[in-house]
N, C-alpha and C positions, 0 to 999 in steps of 0.2 A: 551471516555476513556482517550484519550491522555491528553485533557485539565485538567481532574480531576487528573491525575497522576502528572501533574506539578503544581498542586495547583490552578487552575482556576475553581472554583465551582460556579461562578455567572451566569451561562448560562446552561439551560436545552436543551434537544434534539429538543424541539419544536421551541425555539429561534434560534437554529443553523439552522433548516430547514428554517425558515423565512429568515435568513441572506443569505443562499445559494440560495433560490428561484428558483430552478430548479429540475425537477423530475429525469433528467438524470445527475447523479453525476460523474464527471471526477476528476482524481487527482488534476488537476490545481484548481478546485473548492475547494478541501481540502486545497491546498496551500494558497489560498486567505483567508479561514477561519483562519488558523493558523497566517496568517500575521495580520489579523484584531485584533488578541488577543496578538499581539507582541511576538509571540513565535520565538525562534531563530531555524531555520531549513534550510536544503538544499533539493532541489527537484532534484532527479537524474532520467533520462529517457533516452531511445534510440531514441525517436521520439519527435521533436519539434512541437506541435500542434496535431491535430486530424489526424489519419492515415486513408486515403480514403480506404486502402485495407481491413479494417474491415467491410466494407459494405456487404461482403459475409457471415459474422457471424450473425446468428439469433439474438444474444444478442445485437448487434449494428444496425441492419437493419433498424428498425423503427424510431429511434431517431437520427441516423448519419447525414442525410442531414440537419436537423435543428441545430444539435450540432456543425457542422464543423465551421460555421461562428462565433458562440459564443465562442467555445473553442480556435480557432485560435486567436481571438481578445484578449482573456485572456492572451495567451501566449506572444503575442506582447507587451501588457502593462506591463507584469510582471517585466521586468528589470527597467522600469520607476519607479515603485512603490517600488523597493528594494527587489523583490523576486528572489532568487538565483536559477536559473535552469541550471543544467549542463547536457549536451547532451552526456551521456556515461553509458556504462554498468558497474555494480558493481559485482565482483565475490563473491561467497558465503563465501570464506575466509576472505575477507575484511569486509563483513557484521558481520560475527561471531567475528572478532577481535574488531570492533567498539562497538558491543553490550556488549561483555565481559568486555570492559574497565569501563562499568558503567556510562559512560558520555552520552550515547545515547539510545534512543528507535527509532523504525521506524514504519511507516505505509507502508504496502506493498500491491500492487494490485496483486492478485492471481487469478487463475483458481479454483474456489471453488470445482469443480468435482476432479481435480487432487489433490488438498489438501487433500481431504477425503480418497483417495486410499492408502492402505499400499503397502509396497514394494511387499509382496507377492500377493496381489490382482492384482497388476500391471503386475507381470510376468504371472499370470493365464489368466487375461482378455486380455492383449495385445497380448500374445503368441497364444491364442485359438480363441478369438472372435473379436479381433481388438478393436479400440477405437471408439465407436460410439456416445458417448456423446459429445455434442458441448460445447463450451466455455461459462462460466458464471463467469462474473467479480465480485470479492468480495474483501473487504478490511479486513486485520487483523493487529494487533498491535504485533510487535516483541519486547519482553522486556528482554529476558535472553537467555544465551547459556551455555550448558553443554558440555565442551570439551572431557570429559571421554566418554560419550554416543553419542557425536556428534549430539546432539539434541537442538532445539531452543524452547524456552518457548514463547507461544504466547497467546494473548487474542483474541478471535473470537467473534464478536457480534451475530453471528448467532448460537452460541453454548450455551447450558445451563451451561456448565462447566466453573467454574471461571477461571481456567487455564488449558492449554493443552501443550503437547510436541509433537513436530514432527521432524523427521529426517531432516538432511541438504539436503539429496537427494530428499526427498518429497517436501521440501520447494522450492528447486532450479527448480524442474520441474514445480511446480504450478506457481512460479514467472516469469519463462521464457517462459510460454505458449503464443502461438500466441493470441494476444488480450490485453496483459498487458502492453506492451512497457517497461517491466521491471521497471515500475514506483516505485519509493521509496522515501518516505519523511523521511529524517533522522533528528530527533528531538534532539537538544542538551539539556542536563540536567544540564549543567554547572551553568547557572545563577540561576536555581532552588536551587541547592545545596548551592550556595554562599548566597542566600536569607535566607535559613534555618539556616545557620551558623551565621547569624548577629541578 
């Protein structure tokens, strides 16, 4: 979705899968894919490498031992090849400001379960029954922000809807869930706009 939105149409999902060549996709894998296509981006995360604490999560348990070596190696090599990884948290206000500028879109790692819950469901479920569902990692594209409604426009590959809107609160909870490392790939649209102008 991101490659298409910046004008790169020469590659389909099967070719991308071959380039990635792993069943377990981490954000650093997506960063290397973007780098291969000469996309200008920043990778923001609160953890440099694979977090061994995630071994308690069912989502990571099976693949984590094998992934740790591969993922940590990709992180170490990133600087050498020119991938900009910043180890820091980004607040929702900064994300809304960057997206509102029209100069960026973002790929965010979220907990799919928390993304799907409305504020009302969260109050009822958390208040009465607790939160029994475990983490499920999922990527979405953040491409717009409505300051009046305080909602983000997203593209979700798991949804049949062409576009969706979610509240800032919902996005923040899904994005900061244990398991996400608050991973965010901030993709610049500046070069794309300049190319269209010429």
